[in-house]
C-alpha positions, 0 to 999 in steps of 0.5 A: 824661171826654172821648170820645177817652179813653173810646175809648182805655179801651174799646179798650185794655180790650177788646184786653186781654181778647182777648189774655188769651183768646188766651193772649198775656199779655204783650200783655194786660198792656200793654193793661190798663196803657194802660187803667188809665193812661188812667183814672188820668190822668182820676181821680188822686184815686180812684187815690191813694185806692185805693193807700192802701187797697191793704194792706187789700184785699190782707189781705182777699183773703188772708183770703178765699183762706185761708177758700176753701182750708180749705173746699176741703180739708174738702169733699175730706175729706168726699167721701173719707170718703163714698166710703170709707163707700160702698165699705165698705157695698158690700163688706159686702153 
């Protein structure tokens, strides 16, 4: 990759992060798009491969979020039961 393209990718990615941190999401998305477009122009084969695998990535991400939400629900239930047991034990004393 040429030096000027590296500078564009690094600058746009850095600006994107800064805008997201400052809660300016529209500008952050624009700079992230510039960074990704520059990378896509340099590595079109890799981006085509990623686009072909995108449904698999989305499915894996959805499955991961389902598992995380189930774990969170079970932790909340366990915490609720534990606090109720603690309260009952306190009231019995």
